[in-house]
Structure formats: structure tokens, C-alpha cells
C-alpha positions in Angstrom: 13.7 -12.3 11.3 14.0 -8.6 10.6 13.3 -6.7 7.6 16.6 -7.1 5.4 15.9 -10.6 6.1 12.4 -10.5 5.4 13.1 -9.1 2.1 15.7 -11.0 1.1 13.4 -14.0 1.8 10.5 -12.4 -0.4 13.4 -11.8 -3.2 14.3 -15.7 -3.4 10.8 -16.7 -3.2 9.5 -14.6 -6.0 12.8 -14.9 -8.1 13.0 -10.6 -8.1 15.7 -8.6 -7.1 16.0 -7.4 -3.6 15.3 -3.7 -4.4 12.0 -4.8 -6.4 11.4 -7.0 -3.0 12.3 -4.1 -0.5 9.7 -1.7 -2.5 7.1 -4.2 -2.6 7.3 -4.8 1.1 7.4 -0.7 2.0 4.3 -0.8 -0.5 2.5 -3.3 1.3 3.7 -1.8 4.8 2.2 1.8 3.4 -1.1 0.3 2.2 -1.9 -1.7 5.4 -1.0 1.7 7.4 -3.0 3.7 5.3 -6.0 1.3 5.7 -5.7 1.4 9.2 -5.4 4.8 9.4 -8.5 5.1 7.4 -10.3 2.7 10.0 -10.7 0.2 7.4 -10.3 -3.3 8.2 -7.6 -5.7 5.6 -7.9 -9.4 5.5 -5.6 -11.4 4.1 -7.6 -15.2 3.8 -5.4 -17.5 5.5 -2.7 -15.0 6.6 -4.8 -12.5 9.1 -7.1 -9.3 9.4 -5.6 -6.3 10.6 -7.9 -3.9 12.1 -8.2 -0.6 14.4 -9.3 -1.1 17.9 -10.9 1.7 20.1 -9.5 1.9 23.4 -11.7 3.8 26.0 -10.6 6.3 28.6 -9.4 5.1 31.6 -7.8 5.9 34.9 -4.3 4.4 35.6 -2.0 4.7 38.2 1.8 6.4 38.2 4.2 3.4 39.5 6.4 5.6 41.4 4.0 7.9 43.2 0.7 6.3 43.6 -0.8 9.3 41.9 -4.0 8.6 40.2 -3.7 9.7 36.3 -6.2 9.9 33.3 -5.6 8.0 30.2 -7.0 9.3 27.0 -9.0 7.1 24.4 -6.8 5.9 21.8 -7.1 3.6 18.5 -4.8 0.3 18.7 -3.9 -1.6 15.7 -4.7 -5.1 16.2 -3.5 -8.2 14.0 -6.1 -11.6 14.2 -4.0 -14.8 12.7 -5.8 -16.8 10.4 -6.4 -20.3 10.6 -4.1 -21.3 8.1 -1.2 -19.2 9.8 -2.3 -20.7 13.0 -2.1 -24.6 11.7 0.9 -24.0 10.1 2.5 -22.6 13.4 0.9 -25.6 15.4 
């Protein structure tokens, strides 16, 4: 499913226009992004939890040359599925 298909499904499910569903989806994505950028955790009970994890600096290897390189520390987005979502899939 891509973004357009998700917007169509949201519009049909909520009985709203595709334009309104698109704005709602964009608003949700912006809110999740802003919360994660600030280091907050966003929990949607039954669906899952969006959070940010810290990845430590480490050494890696260039696969072409075998040269050791330093990989800097970074923050990565994380999603942990909730029980209801896991149960719905299985």
C-alpha cells in the first residue's frame, strides 16, 4: 500500500473527502516527526510506539577496500508494534 492508497482507505473508512484524509495523514506524519525530533516517545495504544534510539559510534569496514572507517553516533527512529496489532496480523 502506498500513500495514495492509504489516503483513499482513510477517506472511505472515515466517510470524508480524499483531500481531508490527505491533510489528516500529513498532520499525523508531521506530529510523529516533530515528537521524535524532540526525542519524545509517541504511543498509540493497541497500535504501537514510535521512539528514537541512540546508536553509538563504531568502526566499520569499507567492503570494497577492506579499509576500517569510523561511523559516527546517530539517532535512529524505532517502531515497536503493540499487542493488538501483533494479534491482528497473526
